[in-house]
C-alpha positions in Angstrom: -6.8 -26.7 23.2 -6.3 -23.3 21.9 -7.5 -21.2 18.9 -4.8 -19.4 16.7 -4.5 -15.8 17.9 -6.3 -13.7 15.5 -5.3 -10.1 15.1 -8.1 -7.4 15.8 -9.0 -5.9 12.7 -7.4 -2.3 12.4 -11.2 -0.5 12.4 -11.9 -2.3 16.1 -8.5 -2.2 17.6 -8.4 1.0 20.1 -4.7 0.3 20.6 -4.0 0.4 16.5 -0.8 2.8 15.6 -0.7 3.5 11.9 3.6 3.2 10.8 5.4 6.7 10.2 5.2 8.7 7.4 8.7 8.2 7.0 8.1 4.3 6.7 5.0 4.8 3.9 7.2 7.8 2.3 10.3 5.3 2.0 8.3 2.3 0.8 6.7 4.4 -2.0 10.3 5.4 -3.0 11.4 2.5 -3.3 8.5 1.6 -5.5 9.0 4.4 -7.7 12.4 3.4 -8.9 11.5 -0.3 -9.1 8.3 1.7 -11.7 11.1 3.9 -13.3 13.6 0.6 -14.3 10.4 -1.9 -15.3 9.1 1.1 -17.3 12.9 1.4 -19.2 12.1 -1.2 -20.5 9.3 -0.7 -22.7 8.9 3.4 -22.6 11.3 6.1 -22.0 10.1 7.2 -18.4 11.4 11.1 -18.9 9.9 11.7 -21.5 6.9 9.3 -21.2 5.4 10.0 -18.2 2.8 7.9 -17.5 4.4 4.4 -18.3 6.1 4.5 -14.5 2.8 5.8 -13.4 1.3 2.4 -15.7 3.7 0.1 -14.0 3.0 2.0 -10.1 -0.3 0.8 -10.5 -0.1 -2.6 -12.3 2.0 -3.2 -9.1 -0.2 -2.3 -6.8 -2.9 -4.3 -7.8 -0.7 -7.2 -7.8 1.1 -7.0 -4.7 -0.9 -5.6 -2.7 -4.3 -7.3 -4.3 -2.1 -10.5 -4.0 0.4 -10.1 -0.9 -0.7 -7.4 0.7 2.5 -5.4 0.8 4.7 -3.9 -2.3 8.3 -4.5 -2.3 8.9 -1.5 -1.0 6.6 -2.0 2.0 8.7 -5.1 2.8 11.8 -3.3 2.8 10.0 -0.7 5.6 8.0 -3.8 7.3 4.9 -2.1 6.3 1.6 -4.1 4.9 -1.6 -2.7 3.1 -5.0 -4.3 4.5 -8.3 -4.3 4.9 -9.6 -1.9 7.7 -12.6 -3.2 8.3 -11.0 -6.8 9.2 -7.7 -6.9 8.9 -7.4 -9.5 5.7 -5.8 -8.9 1.9 -7.5 -5.8 0.3 -8.1 -8.3 -3.0 -6.6 -7.6 -6.5 -9.5 -5.1 -7.3 -9.5 -2.7 -4.0 -5.6 -2.5 -4.7 -6.2 -1.3 -8.5 -8.5 1.4 -7.4 -5.8 2.1 -4.1 -3.0 2.8 -7.1 -5.2 4.5 -9.4 -6.1 7.1 -6.3 -2.8 7.1 -5.1 -1.4 7.9 -8.6 -3.8 10.9 -8.8 -1.2 12.2 -5.2 -4.1 14.6 -3.9 -6.0 11.9 -1.9 -2.3 10.9 0.0 -2.1 14.1 1.2 -5.8 14.2 3.0 -5.5 12.0 6.3 -7.6 11.3 8.8 -6.3 10.2 12.7 -5.3 6.8 11.3 -2.8 8.5 8.9 -5.3 6.9 6.2 -5.4 9.1 3.2 -8.3 9.7 0.7 -7.4 6.5 -1.5 -7.2 4.5 1.7 -10.7 5.2 3.2 -12.1 4.5 -0.6 -10.1 1.2 -1.1 -11.2 0.1 2.4 -7.7 -0.2 3.3 -4.8 0.9 5.6 -1.3 0.5 6.6 -0.4 -1.3 9.2 2.7 -2.5 10.7 4.6 -5.7 9.8 5.5 -8.6 12.5 9.0 -9.2 12.6 9.4 -12.1 9.8 10.7 -15.7 12.3 
């Protein structure tokens, strides 16, 4: 009897390769458009700049915390997982990541694994998502 294959956590995987910045940026664009559309229900995103940012933080908390990917990440086939164990990061860490991403600057300072300050502080990493079967 064989045990199910468990992926190696990104932190200990010597072959870990982060997805391209293009895929990450594509996911962010899709998520941002969705945030603009949703924020339009309760504010004018053109005059109330805080509204889509608030929706983005809530979106990250909900989708990353529970499903390890936002709608934009689903489209671009990437996921956000825990750096240490490869599992979901949970709602709290996903909200922290969303707030830090909203500050923009942390996302621009990346390490060799393409982890921005927001990823390092939240203990997360963006990884390629396996193709659905």
